Biopython code that builds the backbone (N, CA, C, O; Angstrom):
import numpy as np
from Bio.PDB.StructureBuilder import StructureBuilder

atoms = [
    (1, "MET", "N", (0.821, -1.199, 0.000)),
    (1, "MET", "CA", (0.000, 0.000, 0.000)),
    (1, "MET", "C", (0.860, 1.255, 0.000)),
    (1, "MET", "O", (0.487, 2.250, -0.622)),
    (2, "SER", "N", (2.005, 1.236, 0.683)),
    (2, "SER", "CA", (2.850, 2.430, 0.712)),
    (2, "SER", "C", (3.387, 2.752, -0.683)),
    (2, "SER", "O", (3.582, 3.923, -1.010)),
    (3, "THR", "N", (3.628, 1.733, -1.509)),
    (3, "THR", "CA", (4.090, 1.973, -2.879)),
    (3, "THR", "C", (3.069, 2.811, -3.630)),
    (3, "THR", "O", (3.426, 3.779, -4.302)),
    (4, "PHE", "N", (1.804, 2.442, -3.518)),
    (4, "PHE", "CA", (0.737, 3.168, -4.205)),
    (4, "PHE", "C", (0.662, 4.612, -3.703)),
    (4, "PHE", "O", (0.492, 5.535, -4.500)),
    (5, "ILE", "N", (0.786, 4.811, -2.405)),
    (5, "ILE", "CA", (0.731, 6.165, -1.827)),
    (5, "ILE", "C", (1.902, 7.004, -2.328)),
    (5, "ILE", "O", (1.724, 8.174, -2.668)),
    (6, "TYR", "N", (3.092, 6.422, -2.377)),
    (6, "TYR", "CA", (4.244, 7.153, -2.899)),
    (6, "TYR", "C", (4.044, 7.511, -4.371)),
    (6, "TYR", "O", (4.360, 8.624, -4.792)),
    (7, "TYR", "N", (3.520, 6.564, -5.151)),
    (7, "TYR", "CA", (3.273, 6.840, -6.565)),
    (7, "TYR", "C", (2.261, 7.971, -6.745)),
    (7, "TYR", "O", (2.482, 8.867, -7.559)),
    (8, "ILE", "N", (1.169, 7.944, -6.007)),
    (8, "ILE", "CA", (0.153, 8.995, -6.117)),
    (8, "ILE", "C", (0.742, 10.338, -5.674)),
    (8, "ILE", "O", (0.538, 11.353, -6.340)),
    (9, "GLY", "N", (1.465, 10.347, -4.562)),
    (9, "GLY", "CA", (2.096, 11.583, -4.101)),
    (9, "GLY", "C", (3.083, 12.126, -5.119)),
    (9, "GLY", "O", (3.114, 13.329, -5.379)),
    (10, "ALA", "N", (3.895, 11.240, -5.697)),
    (10, "ALA", "CA", (4.863, 11.661, -6.709)),
    (10, "ALA", "C", (4.149, 12.235, -7.930)),
    (10, "ALA", "O", (4.564, 13.256, -8.477)),
    (11, "ALA", "N", (3.083, 11.578, -8.349)),
    (11, "ALA", "CA", (2.341, 12.063, -9.516)),
    (11, "ALA", "C", (1.747, 13.442, -9.262)),
    (11, "ALA", "O", (1.851, 14.328, -10.110)),
    (12, "MET", "N", (1.132, 13.626, -8.115)),
    (12, "MET", "CA", (0.537, 14.928, -7.810)),
    (12, "MET", "C", (1.610, 16.022, -7.729)),
    (12, "MET", "O", (1.399, 17.143, -8.192)),
    (13, "ALA", "N", (2.755, 15.684, -7.140)),
    (13, "ALA", "CA", (3.843, 16.663, -7.032)),
    (13, "ALA", "C", (4.410, 17.008, -8.411)),
    (13, "ALA", "O", (4.682, 18.173, -8.699)),
    (14, "GLU", "N", (4.585, 15.998, -9.255)),
    (14, "GLU", "CA", (5.113, 16.269, -10.593)),
    (14, "GLU", "C", (4.130, 17.089, -11.418)),
    (14, "GLU", "O", (4.516, 18.059, -12.070)),
    (15, "ILE", "N", (2.871, 16.701, -11.390)),
    (15, "ILE", "CA", (1.874, 17.421, -12.172)),
    (15, "ILE", "C", (1.742, 18.858, -11.676)),
    (15, "ILE", "O", (1.659, 19.784, -12.483)),
    (16, "ALA", "N", (1.722, 19.051, -10.366)),
    (16, "ALA", "CA", (1.626, 20.408, -9.817)),
    (16, "ALA", "C", (2.845, 21.232, -10.214)),
    (16, "ALA", "O", (2.711, 22.400, -10.579)),
    (17, "GLY", "N", (4.031, 20.636, -10.146)),
    (17, "GLY", "CA", (5.241, 21.356, -10.527)),
    (17, "GLY", "C", (5.253, 21.737, -11.991)),
    (17, "GLY", "O", (5.608, 22.860, -12.349)),
    (18, "CYS", "N", (4.867, 20.801, -12.833)),
    (18, "CYS", "CA", (4.816, 21.099, -14.270)),
    (18, "CYS", "C", (3.712, 22.105, -14.577)),
    (18, "CYS", "O", (3.876, 22.965, -15.443)),
    (19, "PHE", "N", (2.591, 21.999, -13.872)),
    (19, "PHE", "CA", (1.500, 22.948, -14.098)),
    (19, "PHE", "C", (1.914, 24.366, -13.712)),
    (19, "PHE", "O", (1.469, 25.330, -14.334)),
    (20, "ALA", "N", (2.763, 24.500, -12.692)),
    (20, "ALA", "CA", (3.242, 25.831, -12.312)),
    (20, "ALA", "C", (3.995, 26.475, -13.477)),
    (20, "ALA", "O", (3.827, 27.666, -13.742)),
    (21, "PHE", "N", (4.821, 25.695, -14.168)),
    (21, "PHE", "CA", (5.519, 26.221, -15.336)),
    (21, "PHE", "C", (4.547, 26.487, -16.483)),
    (21, "PHE", "O", (4.686, 27.477, -17.202)),
    (22, "TRP", "N", (3.569, 25.607, -16.651)),
    (22, "TRP", "CA", (2.528, 25.797, -17.667)),
    (22, "TRP", "C", (1.787, 27.114, -17.405)),
    (22, "TRP", "O", (1.547, 27.894, -18.327)),
    (23, "ALA", "N", (1.432, 27.347, -16.148)),
    (23, "ALA", "CA", (0.711, 28.569, -15.789)),
    (23, "ALA", "C", (1.555, 29.804, -16.117)),
    (23, "ALA", "O", (1.045, 30.790, -16.648)),
    (24, "TRP", "N", (2.828, 29.741, -15.800)),
    (24, "TRP", "CA", (3.711, 30.879, -16.072)),
    (24, "TRP", "C", (3.852, 31.121, -17.575)),
    (24, "TRP", "O", (3.700, 32.248, -18.045)),
    (25, "LEU", "N", (4.145, 30.050, -18.328)),
    (25, "LEU", "CA", (4.481, 30.213, -19.738)),
    (25, "LEU", "C", (3.274, 30.207, -20.679)),
    (25, "LEU", "O", (3.330, 30.802, -21.755)),
    (26, "ARG", "N", (2.188, 29.542, -20.286)),
    (26, "ARG", "CA", (1.048, 29.422, -21.194)),
    (26, "ARG", "C", (-0.175, 30.206, -20.741)),
    (26, "ARG", "O", (-1.023, 30.568, -21.557)),
    (27, "LEU", "N", (-0.267, 30.467, -19.441)),
    (27, "LEU", "CA", (-1.430, 31.175, -18.915)),
    (27, "LEU", "C", (-1.084, 32.596, -18.467)),
    (27, "LEU", "O", (-1.900, 33.276, -17.847)),
    (28, "ASP", "N", (0.123, 33.031, -18.785)),
    (28, "ASP", "CA", (0.584, 34.389, -18.459)),
    (28, "ASP", "C", (0.517, 34.722, -16.977)),
    (28, "ASP", "O", (0.191, 35.850, -16.609)),
    (29, "LYS", "N", (0.821, 33.753, -16.127)),
    (29, "LYS", "CA", (0.925, 33.997, -14.686)),
    (29, "LYS", "C", (2.306, 34.546, -14.375)),
    (29, "LYS", "O", (3.202, 34.524, -15.219)),
    (30, "SER", "N", (2.465, 35.031, -13.173)),
    (30, "SER", "CA", (3.733, 35.598, -12.719)),
    (30, "SER", "C", (4.844, 34.551, -12.760)),
    (30, "SER", "O", (4.605, 33.357, -12.578)),
    (31, "ALA", "N", (6.070, 35.031, -13.007)),
    (31, "ALA", "CA", (7.238, 34.144, -12.966)),
    (31, "ALA", "C", (7.462, 33.570, -11.577)),
    (31, "ALA", "O", (8.206, 32.601, -11.420)),
    (32, "LEU", "N", (6.829, 34.154, -10.569)),
    (32, "LEU", "CA", (6.935, 33.609, -9.209)),
    (32, "LEU", "C", (6.331, 32.208, -9.104)),
    (32, "LEU", "O", (6.610, 31.489, -8.144)),
    (33, "TRP", "N", (5.514, 31.814, -10.070)),
    (33, "TRP", "CA", (4.978, 30.453, -10.088)),
    (33, "TRP", "C", (6.093, 29.417, -10.201)),
    (33, "TRP", "O", (5.894, 28.249, -9.869)),
    (34, "ILE", "N", (7.264, 29.843, -10.667)),
    (34, "ILE", "CA", (8.395, 28.916, -10.794)),
    (34, "ILE", "C", (8.822, 28.390, -9.423)),
    (34, "ILE", "O", (9.224, 27.232, -9.308)),
    (35, "ILE", "N", (8.742, 29.208, -8.402)),
    (35, "ILE", "CA", (9.225, 28.807, -7.069)),
    (35, "ILE", "C", (8.472, 27.585, -6.542)),
    (35, "ILE", "O", (9.114, 26.586, -6.221)),
    (36, "PRO", "N", (7.139, 27.617, -6.439)),
    (36, "PRO", "CA", (6.468, 26.399, -5.986)),
    (36, "PRO", "C", (6.605, 25.259, -6.993)),
    (36, "PRO", "O", (6.559, 24.086, -6.624)),
    (37, "GLY", "N", (6.773, 25.617, -8.268)),
    (37, "GLY", "CA", (6.964, 24.583, -9.282)),
    (37, "GLY", "C", (8.231, 23.785, -9.050)),
    (37, "GLY", "O", (8.211, 22.556, -9.101)),
    (38, "VAL", "N", (9.326, 24.469, -8.797)),
    (38, "VAL", "CA", (10.609, 23.800, -8.543)),
    (38, "VAL", "C", (10.538, 22.996, -7.249)),
    (38, "VAL", "O", (11.014, 21.862, -7.195)),
    (39, "LEU", "N", (9.951, 23.572, -6.218)),
    (39, "LEU", "CA", (9.820, 22.845, -4.947)),
    (39, "LEU", "C", (8.981, 21.581, -5.123)),
    (39, "LEU", "O", (9.320, 20.522, -4.595)),
    (40, "SER", "N", (7.900, 21.701, -5.860)),
    (40, "SER", "CA", (7.040, 20.544, -6.095)),
    (40, "SER", "C", (7.773, 19.459, -6.885)),
    (40, "SER", "O", (7.613, 18.272, -6.602)),
    (41, "LEU", "N", (8.567, 19.855, -7.863)),
    (41, "LEU", "CA", (9.326, 18.873, -8.639)),
    (41, "LEU", "C", (10.398, 18.194, -7.787)),
    (41, "LEU", "O", (10.716, 17.025, -8.005)),
    (42, "ALA", "N", (10.951, 18.916, -6.826)),
    (42, "ALA", "CA", (11.909, 18.294, -5.899)),
    (42, "ALA", "C", (11.205, 17.265, -5.014)),
    (42, "ALA", "O", (11.753, 16.195, -4.751)),
    (43, "VAL", "N", (9.997, 17.585, -4.556)),
    (43, "VAL", "CA", (9.209, 16.624, -3.763)),
    (43, "VAL", "C", (8.898, 15.390, -4.607)),
    (43, "VAL", "O", (8.970, 14.262, -4.118)),
    (44, "PHE", "N", (8.553, 15.607, -5.865)),
    (44, "PHE", "CA", (8.298, 14.495, -6.787)),
    (44, "PHE", "C", (9.501, 13.553, -6.846)),
    (44, "PHE", "O", (9.358, 12.342, -6.680)),
    (45, "ALA", "N", (10.679, 14.114, -7.081)),
    (45, "ALA", "CA", (11.880, 13.280, -7.196)),
    (45, "ALA", "C", (12.153, 12.527, -5.901)),
    (45, "ALA", "O", (12.519, 11.352, -5.928)),
    (46, "PHE", "N", (11.975, 13.198, -4.773)),
    (46, "PHE", "CA", (12.182, 12.543, -3.482)),
    (46, "PHE", "C", (11.210, 11.378, -3.298)),
    (46, "PHE", "O", (11.621, 10.280, -2.923)),
    (47, "LEU", "N", (9.929, 11.614, -3.561)),
    (47, "LEU", "CA", (8.928, 10.564, -3.355)),
    (47, "LEU", "C", (9.169, 9.361, -4.259)),
    (47, "LEU", "O", (8.956, 8.220, -3.851)),
    (48, "LEU", "N", (9.611, 9.618, -5.483)),
    (48, "LEU", "CA", (9.856, 8.502, -6.390)),
    (48, "LEU", "C", (11.003, 7.620, -5.903)),
    (48, "LEU", "O", (11.039, 6.427, -6.205)),
    (49, "THR", "N", (11.944, 8.203, -5.148)),
    (49, "THR", "CA", (13.040, 7.382, -4.607)),
    (49, "THR", "C", (12.578, 6.520, -3.433)),
    (49, "THR", "O", (13.309, 5.620, -3.019)),
    (50, "ARG", "N", (11.411, 6.762, -2.895)),
    (50, "ARG", "CA", (10.883, 5.982, -1.777)),
    (50, "ARG", "C", (10.207, 4.690, -2.240)),
    (50, "ARG", "O", (9.844, 3.852, -1.414)),
    (51, "ILE", "N", (10.039, 4.525, -3.538)),
    (51, "ILE", "CA", (9.394, 3.328, -4.088)),
    (51, "ILE", "C", (10.256, 2.107, -3.788)),
    (51, "ILE", "O", (11.473, 2.128, -3.971)),
    (52, "ASP", "N", (9.603, 1.047, -3.325)),
    (52, "ASP", "CA", (10.311, -0.186, -2.995)),
    (52, "ASP", "C", (10.554, -0.987, -4.270)),
    (52, "ASP", "O", (9.729, -1.809, -4.670)),
    (53, "SER", "N", (11.689, -0.738, -4.896)),
    (53, "SER", "CA", (12.074, -1.431, -6.119)),
    (53, "SER", "C", (13.588, -1.556, -6.131)),
    (53, "SER", "O", (14.305, -0.659, -5.689)),
    (54, "ASP", "N", (14.054, -2.673, -6.640)),
    (54, "ASP", "CA", (15.500, -2.871, -6.723)),
    (54, "ASP", "C", (16.125, -2.067, -7.862)),
    (54, "ASP", "O", (17.332, -1.828, -7.871)),
    (55, "PHE", "N", (15.303, -1.653, -8.816)),
    (55, "PHE", "CA", (15.816, -0.970, -9.999)),
    (55, "PHE", "C", (15.011, 0.292, -10.276)),
    (55, "PHE", "O", (13.781, 0.266, -10.306)),
    (56, "ALA", "N", (15.716, 1.385, -10.476)),
    (56, "ALA", "CA", (15.061, 2.666, -10.742)),
    (56, "ALA", "C", (14.211, 2.594, -12.008)),
    (56, "ALA", "O", (13.095, 3.113, -12.031)),
    (57, "GLY", "N", (14.715, 1.971, -13.038)),
    (57, "GLY", "CA", (13.972, 1.884, -14.302)),
    (57, "GLY", "C", (12.620, 1.221, -14.145)),
    (57, "GLY", "O", (11.643, 1.648, -14.761)),
    (58, "ARG", "N", (12.550, 0.182, -13.327)),
    (58, "ARG", "CA", (11.285, -0.501, -13.096)),
    (58, "ARG", "C", (10.323, 0.404, -12.320)),
    (58, "ARG", "O", (9.133, 0.457, -12.629)),
    (59, "ALA", "N", (10.831, 1.101, -11.332)),
    (59, "ALA", "CA", (9.992, 2.033, -10.565)),
    (59, "ALA", "C", (9.461, 3.132, -11.472)),
    (59, "ALA", "O", (8.293, 3.506, -11.371)),
    (60, "TYR", "N", (10.307, 3.654, -12.358)),
    (60, "TYR", "CA", (9.888, 4.724, -13.265)),
    (60, "TYR", "C", (8.876, 4.213, -14.291)),
    (60, "TYR", "O", (7.914, 4.909, -14.617)),
    (61, "ALA", "N", (9.090, 3.008, -14.793)),
    (61, "ALA", "CA", (8.182, 2.447, -15.797)),
    (61, "ALA", "C", (6.783, 2.274, -15.221)),
    (61, "ALA", "O", (5.797, 2.649, -15.855)),
    (62, "ALA", "N", (6.696, 1.708, -14.027)),
    (62, "ALA", "CA", (5.393, 1.528, -13.390)),
    (62, "ALA", "C", (4.762, 2.879, -13.074)),
    (62, "ALA", "O", (3.546, 3.044, -13.169)),
    (63, "TYR", "N", (5.592, 3.837, -12.699)),
    (63, "TYR", "CA", (5.093, 5.175, -12.389)),
    (63, "TYR", "C", (4.372, 5.807, -13.584)),
    (63, "TYR", "O", (3.425, 6.574, -13.413)),
    (64, "GLY", "N", (4.825, 5.479, -14.777)),
    (64, "GLY", "CA", (4.217, 6.052, -15.980)),
    (64, "GLY", "C", (2.718, 5.841, -16.042)),
    (64, "GLY", "O", (1.980, 6.760, -16.398)),
    (65, "GLY", "N", (2.256, 4.651, -15.702)),
    (65, "GLY", "CA", (0.818, 4.375, -15.713)),
    (65, "GLY", "C", (0.072, 5.181, -14.671)),
    (65, "GLY", "O", (-1.018, 5.692, -14.927)),
    (66, "ILE", "N", (0.664, 5.290, -13.498)),
    (66, "ILE", "CA", (0.049, 6.071, -12.421)),
    (66, "ILE", "C", (-0.008, 7.545, -12.821)),
    (66, "ILE", "O", (-1.004, 8.224, -12.573)),
    (67, "TYR", "N", (1.062, 8.030, -13.439)),
    (67, "TYR", "CA", (1.126, 9.424, -13.876)),
    (67, "TYR", "C", (0.015, 9.728, -14.887)),
    (67, "TYR", "O", (-0.641, 10.765, -14.795)),
    (68, "ILE", "N", (-0.188, 8.850, -15.823)),
    (68, "ILE", "CA", (-1.211, 9.073, -16.851)),
    (68, "ILE", "C", (-2.593, 9.180, -16.229)),
    (68, "ILE", "O", (-3.340, 10.109, -16.535)),
    (69, "ALA", "N", (-2.937, 8.251, -15.370)),
    (69, "ALA", "CA", (-4.254, 8.299, -14.716)),
    (69, "ALA", "C", (-4.385, 9.541, -13.839)),
    (69, "ALA", "O", (-5.439, 10.176, -13.815)),
    (70, "SER", "N", (-3.327, 9.885, -13.126)),
    (70, "SER", "CA", (-3.348, 11.074, -12.264)),
    (70, "SER", "C", (-3.491, 12.348, -13.082)),
    (70, "SER", "O", (-4.149, 13.294, -12.649)),
    (71, "SER", "N", (-2.885, 12.380, -14.252)),
    (71, "SER", "CA", (-2.999, 13.556, -15.119)),
    (71, "SER", "C", (-4.445, 13.784, -15.546)),
    (71, "SER", "O", (-4.902, 14.924, -15.632)),
    (72, "LEU", "N", (-5.154, 12.707, -15.810)),
    (72, "LEU", "CA", (-6.566, 12.842, -16.183)),
    (72, "LEU", "C", (-7.401, 13.321, -14.997)),
    (72, "LEU", "O", (-8.338, 14.099, -15.172)),
    (73, "LEU", "N", (-7.069, 12.864, -13.802)),
    (73, "LEU", "CA", (-7.754, 13.371, -12.605)),
    (73, "LEU", "C", (-7.459, 14.861, -12.404)),
    (73, "LEU", "O", (-8.352, 15.628, -12.045)),
    (74, "TRP", "N", (-6.227, 15.263, -12.633)),
    (74, "TRP", "CA", (-5.849, 16.677, -12.541)),
    (74, "TRP", "C", (-6.660, 17.501, -13.549)),
    (74, "TRP", "O", (-7.187, 18.564, -13.219)),
    (75, "MET", "N", (-6.750, 16.992, -14.781)),
    (75, "MET", "CA", (-7.484, 17.695, -15.827)),
    (75, "MET", "C", (-8.924, 17.959, -15.392)),
    (75, "MET", "O", (-9.477, 19.025, -15.662)),
    (76, "TRP", "N", (-9.522, 16.981, -14.719)),
    (76, "TRP", "CA", (-10.901, 17.120, -14.248)),
    (76, "TRP", "C", (-10.985, 18.038, -13.030)),
    (76, "TRP", "O", (-11.806, 18.955, -12.994)),
    (77, "ALA", "N", (-10.132, 17.790, -12.030)),
    (77, "ALA", "CA", (-10.229, 18.518, -10.758)),
    (77, "ALA", "C", (-9.753, 19.965, -10.859)),
    (77, "ALA", "O", (-10.347, 20.849, -10.241)),
    (78, "VAL", "N", (-8.696, 20.223, -11.623)),
    (78, "VAL", "CA", (-8.099, 21.553, -11.660)),
    (78, "VAL", "C", (-8.529, 22.339, -12.903)),
    (78, "VAL", "O", (-8.823, 23.532, -12.830)),
    (79, "GLU", "N", (-8.559, 21.649, -14.032)),
    (79, "GLU", "CA", (-8.857, 22.350, -15.280)),
    (79, "GLU", "C", (-10.331, 22.279, -15.673)),
    (79, "GLU", "O", (-10.763, 22.949, -16.612)),
    (80, "GLY", "N", (-11.094, 21.468, -14.955)),
    (80, "GLY", "CA", (-12.526, 21.404, -15.195)),
    (80, "GLY", "C", (-12.948, 20.679, -16.463)),
    (80, "GLY", "O", (-14.056, 20.891, -16.956)),
    (81, "ILE", "N", (-12.083, 19.830, -16.996)),
    (81, "ILE", "CA", (-12.392, 19.078, -18.216)),
    (81, "ILE", "C", (-12.481, 17.599, -17.865)),
    (81, "ILE", "O", (-11.552, 17.031, -17.291)),
    (82, "ARG", "N", (-13.592, 16.987, -18.210)),
    (82, "ARG", "CA", (-13.770, 15.552, -17.941)),
    (82, "ARG", "C", (-13.104, 14.711, -19.028)),
    (82, "ARG", "O", (-13.145, 15.042, -20.213)),
    (83, "ALA", "N", (-12.496, 13.625, -18.591)),
    (83, "ALA", "CA", (-11.884, 12.688, -19.529)),
    (83, "ALA", "C", (-12.980, 12.015, -20.356)),
    (83, "ALA", "O", (-14.072, 11.744, -19.855)),
    (84, "ASP", "N", (-12.676, 11.751, -21.628)),
    (84, "ASP", "CA", (-13.640, 11.026, -22.452)),
    (84, "ASP", "C", (-13.344, 9.531, -22.391)),
    (84, "ASP", "O", (-12.408, 9.104, -21.715)),
    (85, "ARG", "N", (-14.129, 8.756, -23.087)),
    (85, "ARG", "CA", (-13.979, 7.292, -22.999)),
    (85, "ARG", "C", (-12.618, 6.824, -23.480)),
    (85, "ARG", "O", (-12.105, 5.818, -22.989)),
    (86, "TRP", "N", (-12.022, 7.535, -24.434)),
    (86, "TRP", "CA", (-10.714, 7.136, -24.945)),
    (86, "TRP", "C", (-9.624, 7.453, -23.933)),
    (86, "TRP", "O", (-8.668, 6.693, -23.781)),
    (87, "ASP", "N", (-9.771, 8.575, -23.244)),
    (87, "ASP", "CA", (-8.838, 8.886, -22.150)),
    (87, "ASP", "C", (-8.900, 7.795, -21.088)),
    (87, "ASP", "O", (-7.870, 7.289, -20.641)),
    (88, "LEU", "N", (-10.111, 7.442, -20.692)),
    (88, "LEU", "CA", (-10.292, 6.452, -19.621)),
    (88, "LEU", "C", (-9.826, 5.066, -20.048)),
    (88, "LEU", "O", (-9.234, 4.339, -19.250)),
    (89, "THR", "N", (-10.087, 4.696, -21.292)),
    (89, "THR", "CA", (-9.615, 3.403, -21.793)),
    (89, "THR", "C", (-8.094, 3.358, -21.807)),
    (89, "THR", "O", (-7.494, 2.374, -21.375)),
    (90, "GLY", "N", (-7.478, 4.413, -22.299)),
    (90, "GLY", "CA", (-6.015, 4.478, -22.323)),
    (90, "GLY", "C", (-5.419, 4.418, -20.928)),
    (90, "GLY", "O", (-4.421, 3.735, -20.700)),
    (91, "ALA", "N", (-6.037, 5.138, -19.991)),
    (91, "ALA", "CA", (-5.545, 5.121, -18.609)),
    (91, "ALA", "C", (-5.680, 3.728, -18.001)),
    (91, "ALA", "O", (-4.795, 3.278, -17.274)),
    (92, "ALA", "N", (-6.787, 3.047, -18.297)),
    (92, "ALA", "CA", (-6.980, 1.692, -17.764)),
    (92, "ALA", "C", (-5.900, 0.742, -18.287)),
    (92, "ALA", "O", (-5.367, -0.073, -17.533)),
    (93, "VAL", "N", (-5.585, 0.848, -19.563)),
    (93, "VAL", "CA", (-4.526, 0.017, -20.144)),
    (93, "VAL", "C", (-3.186, 0.314, -19.464)),
    (93, "VAL", "O", (-2.425, -0.599, -19.143)),
    (94, "CYS", "N", (-2.913, 1.600, -19.251)),
    (94, "CYS", "CA", (-1.653, 1.990, -18.601)),
    (94, "CYS", "C", (-1.584, 1.499, -17.162)),
    (94, "CYS", "O", (-0.533, 1.049, -16.708)),
    (95, "LEU", "N", (-2.704, 1.585, -16.441)),
    (95, "LEU", "CA", (-2.724, 1.098, -15.057)),
    (95, "LEU", "C", (-2.542, -0.411, -15.002)),
    (95, "LEU", "O", (-1.882, -0.923, -14.098)),
    (96, "LEU", "N", (-3.121, -1.125, -15.958)),
    (96, "LEU", "CA", (-2.913, -2.572, -16.024)),
    (96, "LEU", "C", (-1.430, -2.867, -16.248)),
    (96, "LEU", "O", (-0.862, -3.751, -15.607)),
    (97, "GLY", "N", (-0.815, -2.129, -17.154)),
    (97, "GLY", "CA", (0.620, -2.300, -17.394)),
    (97, "GLY", "C", (1.445, -1.996, -16.159)),
    (97, "GLY", "O", (2.389, -2.722, -15.847)),
    (98, "ALA", "N", (1.097, -0.928, -15.453)),
    (98, "ALA", "CA", (1.815, -0.576, -14.222)),
    (98, "ALA", "C", (1.666, -1.681, -13.182)),
    (98, "ALA", "O", (2.631, -2.024, -12.499)),
    (99, "ALA", "N", (0.464, -2.241, -13.058)),
    (99, "ALA", "CA", (0.230, -3.317, -12.087)),
    (99, "ALA", "C", (1.070, -4.545, -12.424)),
    (99, "ALA", "O", (1.622, -5.191, -11.533)),
    (100, "ILE", "N", (1.161, -4.860, -13.697)),
    (100, "ILE", "CA", (1.978, -6.007, -14.110)),
    (100, "ILE", "C", (3.440, -5.763, -13.754)),
    (100, "ILE", "O", (4.122, -6.666, -13.269)),
    (101, "ILE", "N", (3.920, -4.554, -13.991)),
    (101, "ILE", "CA", (5.310, -4.227, -13.672)),
    (101, "ILE", "C", (5.547, -4.276, -12.167)),
    (101, "ILE", "O", (6.557, -4.811, -11.711)),
    (102, "ILE", "N", (4.613, -3.716, -11.394)),
    (102, "ILE", "CA", (4.800, -3.655, -9.943)),
    (102, "ILE", "C", (4.698, -5.025, -9.300)),
    (102, "ILE", "O", (5.552, -5.397, -8.495)),
    (103, "TRP", "N", (3.654, -5.788, -9.647)),
    (103, "TRP", "CA", (3.369, -7.017, -8.928)),
    (103, "TRP", "C", (3.681, -8.308, -9.687)),
    (103, "TRP", "O", (3.402, -9.402, -9.198)),
    (104, "GLY", "N", (4.258, -8.177, -10.875)),
    (104, "GLY", "CA", (4.607, -9.381, -11.640)),
    (104, "GLY", "C", (5.612, -10.232, -10.877)),
    (104, "GLY", "O", (6.484, -9.704, -10.187)),
    (105, "PRO", "N", (5.488, -11.553, -11.004)),
    (105, "PRO", "CA", (6.431, -12.432, -10.289)),
    (105, "PRO", "C", (7.859, -12.257, -10.833)),
    (105, "PRO", "O", (8.068, -12.154, -12.041)),
    (106, "ARG", "N", (8.792, -12.226, -9.952)),
    (106, "ARG", "CA", (10.208, -12.065, -10.319)),
    (106, "ARG", "C", (10.984, -13.282, -9.839)),
    (106, "ARG", "O", (10.717, -13.806, -8.758)),
    (107, "PRO", "N", (11.935, -13.729, -10.636)),
    (107, "PRO", "CA", (12.775, -14.836, -10.157)),
    (107, "PRO", "C", (13.617, -14.390, -8.969)),
    (107, "PRO", "O", (14.091, -13.255, -8.914)),
    (108, "THR", "N", (13.790, -15.285, -8.039)),
    (108, "THR", "CA", (14.573, -14.962, -6.839)),
    (108, "THR", "C", (15.983, -15.466, -6.920)),
    (108, "THR", "O", (16.762, -15.271, -5.988)),
]
sb = StructureBuilder()
sb.init_structure("model")
sb.init_model(0)
sb.init_chain("A")
sb.init_seg("    ")
for serial, (resi, resn, name, xyz) in enumerate(atoms, 1):
    if name == "N":
        sb.init_residue(resn, " ", resi, " ")
    sb.init_atom(name, np.array(xyz, "f"), 0.0, 1.0, " ", f" {name:<3s}", serial, name[0])
structure = sb.get_structure()
């Protein structure tokens, strides 16, 4: 369960950090948005290192599916746009892939 919490926290931190830059560069917000953006991206990197995995690449690969689903939740919660059926289907496929990577049997 802690793996899932770290992944969700990392996704929210990464999306928030990237959105801060998006707001500055695309929504004409103040350059001061960079400060929380950088801090949020640092939290993202820290949380991703807390994932219980022997290999960084495997942790990052599984994170990709979580990130995609979280991005669609962000789009709905922050930007007010609901995901369509193709968004949801794609996210489901990605989450299935992430689950296989996270919980697939490994030789000992």
